[in-house]
N, C-alpha and C positions, 0 to 999 in steps of 0.2 A: 504494500500500500504506500502510495506517495502522500505528501502533505495535503494535497487537494482532496484525495480520497478520505483521509482521516478527518478533515474538516467537514466534509459531506456526511460522514458517518456520525460525527458528534451532533450535527444539526438534526439528522434523522432520529437518532436515539433520544436526544433531549426533547424533541417534539413528542415522540412516543411516550416518554416518561410524563410529560405535562398532560397529555391526553388521558393517560391512566390515572393520574392524580385527580384530574377534574371529575372523574367518574365517582370518586368517594374519598374526600379528604380525611374521613374518620377511619378509614380502613387500617387494620393492623399491618405491619410490615414484618413478616415472619423472620426474615434474615437480620432484622434490626429491631430486636424486641423493645428497645427504649423509645422507638419512634412509631407514631401513627403516620399516615401519608402526609398530613399537614406538616408534621415535624421534619419529615424527610425532605419535603419541598423547601422548607425554610433552610435547612442545613445545606442542601445542594445549591440554593440561591446564594448563600454566603460564600460557598466554595467557588462558585462562578465569579462572584464579585472580587474575591481575593485573587484568583487567577488572572482576571482582566487587569487588576491593579498592578500585579507583578509584571505583566507584559507591557504595561504603559509606563513603568517606572524608569526614571533616568539612570538608576543603578540596578541592573538586573541581579547583582550579587547580594543586595540588601533585601530583607523581607519587607515588601510593600504591604501596606494595609489599605483596604478599600476606603474611599472617601465616606462622607456621611451619606450612606446609602439609605438611611432611614429604615426603621423596622417595617416588616411587612404589615400592611394595614388590613382593612376589611377584605380587600381583594388580593389574596395571597397569590393567586395564579397570574394576575397582571404583574405583580411585583416580580415573580419568578421569570415571567416572559421578558421583562426588561433586563434582568441580570443575565439571562441566557443570550439575549441579543447583543449586549455589551461585550460579552465574552466572544461570541462568534465574530463580531466586528473587529475586536482586538486581534484575534487569531488570523482573520483574513488579511488585516493590515500588516501583520507580521510576516505573512507568507508572500506579500506583494513586493 
């Protein structure tokens, strides 16, 4: 797989995850017993924000922290979609 394929894979799999989450945010996550789906969406959204901040950092060797991303509000799925798009854009820009 090349970088473009990996980016397309991330885009597809993260969309599939978001669609599954939208079906039931209260669903248990068997492989992550400390999370329900809403908790997993929140966690992954913060991971995406961290990764995007790291890619955008002036010093890629230093740990970058996401900016004031704001806590997920009433619309967790919109918040997640924004974090997802920021990461995809950062990765796409890094590949260009």
